[in-house]
N, C-alpha and C positions, 0 to 999 in steps of 0.2 A: 504494500500500500504506500503510495506517495504521500508526502506531507500535504495538508490542505492548503489551498490558495488563500481562502478566507476562513478564519476561525473566530467564532463568537462565543464568549464564555460569561455566563451569569449576568447578562444585560438586564437592567431594570429601568423603567421610565414610568413615573407617576405624574398625573395631572390632578388638579383639585377635584376630588370626588371619584376618581377612577385610576386604577393601576393599568396602564396600557400594556406593559411588558413586565414580567416577573420571573427573574432567574432563567432567562432564555439562553440556551446554548445550542449551537449547531455548527456545521462546517460545510464548505463547498470545495471539492477537489479540482485540480487543474483539468480543464476541458470537460467538466461535468455540467449538465443542465439539472439544476436542483430546484424543486418546487417548494414554495411556502403555501400551505393550505390552512384554511380556517374559516369559521363563520365571519360574517360582517361584525366588526368590532373585536375580533380575536387578537388584534395587535400587529397584523402583517405590515400595514403601511407605516406605522410608527417604527417598526423594526428596520425596514429598509431605509427609512429616513435617517436613522442613526448610522447605518452603514454608509450612507451617501453624504453625511455631514450636515444635514438639515436640522437635526435634533441631537442634542447632547445627552447621553445616558446619565442617569443618576448613580448607577453602580455597574460594575462589570468591566470587561476589557475585550479588545479585539486585536487580532494580528492579521497581517496581509503579506503573503509571500515569506512568512517566517519572522517578520519584523513587527514590533508593536505598532498598532494603528489606532489613532484617535483623532479623526478629522474634525477640524473646527469649522469647516465650511465645505460646500460642494466643490469649490475651487481646489481645496486640498485633496478631496476625493478624486477629482479628475486628474490632478497631478500624480497621484499614486497609481492610477490606471483603472479607475472605476467610472463607468458611465451609466446613466439611467434614462429610460424612456418612460415617461409618466402616463397615467391613464388618461388624463385630460391634456389635450394638445396645447402647447404654448407657442402658437404661431400667429403672425400678423397677416391677415387676409389680403391687405392692400400692398404687401411687399412680395417680391418674387422669391423663388426657392432659394437662390444663392444668397439673397439678402437675409432671409430667415436663418439660414445655416450660419452665416457670418456672425449674427447676433448671439449665437450660442457657443462661439469659439473664444478661447482665451486670446489668441493672437492670430486673427484671420489673415490669410495672404491677400494680395491684390485680387480683385473680383474676377479678372480673366483667368488667373491661375486656379482660384477656388472653383469657378465654373467647370474647368477642365477636370479638377479632382473629383467633383460631384459626379460628372458623367462617368469617369473611369471606375470609381468605387461603386456607384449604383449599378453599372453593368456587370462588374465583377461578381457582385453578390445577387444578381438576378432581380434587382429592384430599380429598373430604369426610371430615371427622372430627367426632365428638361429643366436645367437651372434657371432658365429665363421665364418660366411660366409663373403667373400670379398664383399664390396659394389659394386665394378665393375661388379660383377656377378648378381646383383639384378635388377629386373625390376623397372620402374619408380614408380609404386605403392608401391613396397617394400621399395624403398628409402624414399618415403613419410612416411612410417611407422617408419623408423629410426628417422626421424625428430620429429615425434609425440611422440614416446616413450621417446626420449631424454627430451622432455618437461614434459611428464607425470611423469617421475622419480623425477621431482622437486615438485610434488604435488601442481600444481598452483591453485589459486583461480580464475584467469582470464586467458583464453587461447585466444591469437590473432592468427587468421588464414588468410593469404593473398593468395587468389586464390588457395585454397588447392586441387581443383579437376581438374586443367587445364591439367594434364598429366595422369589422371586416367581413366580406363575403366569404363563402367556403373556398372559392378559387384563390382569393387573396391570402387566406389562412394557409393554404398549401404552399404558396410562394414564400410566405414568411417562414414557414417551417423549413423549407429547403435552405433559406438563407441562414437560419439558426444552426442547422446541422453543418453547413459549410464552415461557419464560425467555430463550431465545436471541433470539427476536424482540424482546424488550424490552431487549436489549443486554447481558445477563448472559453472562459467559464460563464455560465448564465444562471442568474437567480430569477426565477420565474413565478409570478403570482397570477393565478387565474381561477375562476369558479367553474370553468368548463373542464370537467374531470376527464372526459375522453381525450382531450388535448394533452392533459397532464400525463395520462397513460401512454400516449403515443410518443411524447417528446422527452420526458424526464427520466433520469436514472435514479434519482433519489428524491425523497420528500420529507419535510419536517412539518408536523401537524400542530397547530396552535389552537388552544381553546381558552377563552377568557384570559388571554395574555400569557399563558403558560404552555410549554411544550408538553403535549400529551402522547406523542408517539412519533416514530419515523418508519419509513418503509421504502421498498422499491415499488413505485406505483404500477409498474408493468405486471407485478405479481398480485395486484388487487383489482377488483371490479370497481366501476365508477360508484356503484351503490355502497360498497365496502368503504371506499375513501370518504364518501359523504357521511356515512355513519360514524367513522372515526372522528370526523370534524365536529359533529354535533353531539355525539355520545348517546344517541337514541336511534331507534329504528326509523328509517325514512318512509314517509307516507306518500303514495302516489295520488295526485288529484283525481277526483271522480265527480262526474256530473250527475245530480239527482234527476230522475225522470220527471219531465214536465212538458206541458203543451206550450207551443208558441202562441203569442197573442197578436194583437193588431200592430200595424206599422207604427213605430214610435218616432222614428227619425227618417227623413228622406231629403235628398237633393237630386235634381235632375238636370243633366246637361250643363253643369256649372263650370265656367272658366273664370279664373282669378289670377291676376298678376302677383308675383312674389314681391313682398316689400323689401326683400334682401337682394341687393344687386348681384349677388352670387347664388341666389336661390333658383328654384324651379317653379315656373308658373303652372297652375292647374289647367287642364285642357279637357273640357267636355266630360266632367266627372259626374257619375250618377251613383247614388247609394240608397238602399232601402233596408232598414234594420227593424226587425220585429221585437216586441217584448218577449223576453226569455231567450233571445238569440245572442250568440257571440260571433260577430263578424271579424275574422282575422284578416289583416291587410299586411302583406309582406312586400319587400322591395329592398334593393341595395340603397344604402344611405345616400341622400341627396337627390332623390327622385320625386320629391314633393311631399314627403311625410310631414315636415313642419308646417308647410303651407296648408295641408289638408286639416291638420289639427287646429290651426288658426281660424280657418273658415268655420269649422264646426263649433269651436269654443266661443266665437264672437270677437276674437282679437282682430280678425279681418272681417269687415262687414260687407254685406252684399245687398241685392235687392230684397225687400221684405219677404217675398214668397220663395226665394231661392233656397232657403233652408226651412224645412217644415218640421215642427216638433209637436207630436200628438195632434196633427192636423192644423196647427196654427203657424203662420209665417213668422219666423223669428230672425230672418237674415239681417235686418237692420238693427237688431238689439245687440248691446255689448255683453261682455262676460257675466257681469253681476245680474243683469236682467234675465239672462238665460239660466243662470244658476237658480234664481228664484223660481223659475218654471220647471226646473228639474234636469237641465242639461249641464253636466259637469265635465271637466277635462283635466288631465294631468299631462303636462308636456314632457318631452325627453330630457331637456336640460334642467336638472333638479336644483342646482346651486346657482341662483341668479334669475331663473325663470319661474320654476315651481316654488322656490323658497328664497326668501331674502336672507343672504348669508349672515349678516350681523344682528338680525332679529332673533329673539328667543323662539323656542318651539311654541310657546303660548301665543306670542304675537303672530307667528306664521299660521297658527290655527285660525286666528281671527281673519287673516287676509282672505281666505277662501271660504271659511265656514260661518261668517257672521250673518249671512242672509238666512241659511237654512237651519242653523242651530240657535237662532234667537239670541245671539250674543250682544247685538247692538239694539238699544231701545232709546228712542227720542234723541238720537245722535250721540249717546253715551255708551261706552264699552263696559259690559259687565265682566270684569276681569276674573271673577270667581267662576262664571260659566266658561270663559275662555280657557282658564287653567284646567277646569274639569274636562273639557273637550280634548285638550292636548293630552291629558293623563289617560283618557279613554283610548286614544289612538296608540299611545306608547304601550299600554297594557295589551290591547287586542292584537297588535302587530309585533310584539316583542322587540320594540325599539330600544337598543342598548344605549342608554344615556343616564347620567346622574339624576336628571329631572327636567321638567318642562321649562325651567328657567335658563337652560343652556342654549347657547346660540346655535343656529342651524349649521354653521360652518365647523362647529366642534365635533359633529358626528362623522363617522366613517361614511363613505359614499353609499354603501349598501343600507346602512341604518337610516340615513336620510331618505333613501328611496322608499323604504318601508313606511316611514312617516308620511311622505307625500301621497303615496297610493292609499294608505289607510285613512288619511284625512278626507279623501274624496269618497271612498267606499262607505264610510260610517255616516255620511250625510244622506244615504239612501236615495241616490239619484234615480230618475226615470231612465235617463240615458247617460252612460259614462263612456268617454273617449280617452284612451290612454296610449301614450307613445313610449315604447320600450319599458314596459312595466317592471321587468326584472333585470334591468341593466346593472351589472356590477353587484348582483345580489347572490349570496351563497345558495347552494342546492336546496337546503332545508327551507330557507326564507322564500326562495323562488317558488317552491311547491306550495307554501302557505299563501303567497300572493295569488297564484293561479287558482287555488281552491277558493279563495275569497271572491275572485272574479266569477267563477262558475256558480258559487252560491248566490251572488248578486243576480246573475241571470236567472237562476232557478226561482228566485223570489219575484221575478217579473220585470226586471230591468233589461233594457237593450244595451249591449256592451260592444264597443268597437275597440279592438286591440291592434295597434300598429306596432309591428316588431320586425327586427331583422333575424330573430331566432326562429327558424322554421320548425324546429322540434317543438318549441313552445306553442306556435300557432296550430300545429297539427294536434297537439294534446288538448287544447281547450276550445278550438273553433267549431262552430256549427257550419259556417260557410267560409270560404277563403277567396280573396281577390288579391291582385298584385298591382303595385304602382310602378310605372316605368315612364320616365321623362314627363311626369305630371299627368299621365293618363292612367285610368284605373280599369283593369280587366273586368269582364263579367264575372260576378261571384259564382263559385261552384261549391257543391257540398264537399266539406273537408274529408269526410270519411271516404277512403278508397283512392284519394288522389295519389298519383305516383310521383317520384322524384322528377321523371322526365316531364310530366305535365306541369309541375310546379316551376321547373326550369324554364319551360316555354313561356309561362305566364310572367315570370320575372323578367324575361327578355323582351316582353312586349307583344307576344302572340295573343290572339283573341279567338273566342268562339270556335269556329270550325277547325282551326289548326289543333287546338287543345283536344277537342272532341275526337279528332282523327287519331291522335296519339292514344287517347283513352280506349278507343275501339281496338286498336292494335294490341294494347297491353292486356285487354280482357278477352280477346278472341283466342 
């Protein structure tokens, strides 16, 4: 056995009211892809932030390459040979690829030389990039490439990746994995965080499992099933979401032939979109990121207004109404971007509960906020959806991404909407919490609500959807019953095929 590249011994980090990491020890060998697994709030992000120099541990020590390692900043970590690709991209849309890469380098070369290096490195690792393209024009997968190439230009010995595939298509995931295996073959070690357990099994040679800030086990993930890994993380048997038998009701929400320009100069306009969702139904809408998902949610939620009759809620035209008026009538929405869009980062969970719940939960009366009711609603969400936080007074930004996601989704579900529209409901959420959120959506539909789930996770959509449709360049395919849909049919729909083409594939598959 060779000496580890990174050794972590007894790390502890505490914040007011919570111990994020408690006596954590693990190691990563040279050329090893090592997974950090755990529920949301288990301490994974805090741990890698200590490794990367963003957070200083209270106790414990680290070594890198056999020498003591105690980074005071990310600059020191990069100088040592550690690079990190974060879950949330840190890119400027109005700048081109080369300019964004330069901003992340310690001493960037002249732009012409840098552009040449970007082309060479990106092609070498199978991640081709045009250094002159505006980042705002790139897909989510291409933006991921910018972050990775920026790291690779530093020639790191250890690459930390936090949820790197959460916004990628299956094809982009395959390309990323080829790149990571090539890096591994060249001797680069990779510390990998992901809630997608089949990816962990395919990619990683070792795994450290955290629960409530402590190490509870380690394993070779290839020797475990995805369910076994999930149950090691949560410590209990994992339950599979099930839909209760129920009848579909009348049409609750409909739009017909709607076109709407995107408010984002880099967005995708909606083109002739029609939707009809019945009470008790879950309509799943799939698509590669950037094909009109945000724009569709904005039209349905009221952030983008249309002609009054363009959006029909229970037979009433609501297209000209804003989000609060639609909420009062029973149409609620949860957007993809949780920190900044679905939740105000510096406001407490109680205040964030007020932002969307004041209409339906009776929190505001005669212009005054009943803070007792607001706190009670926040506590209800925290309890029902197992949100790991010291209390409702904590700021939204203090929660891990997955725990904030649970709060945002729970806040909408507990308002008992007639129609709920959610975009990426389980983004960055661990397997147990994802199952709980999906079950809550199925239960909501069983109670008579119409639910629209927009997601890039096809497994998720197939698990909970009554019908499935796909967005492609702002156009929505005709919905089809989700039961029995094949991968080929779904792929055609995601690629923009409609009607007869998909039906032809279905006939061939079933003949």
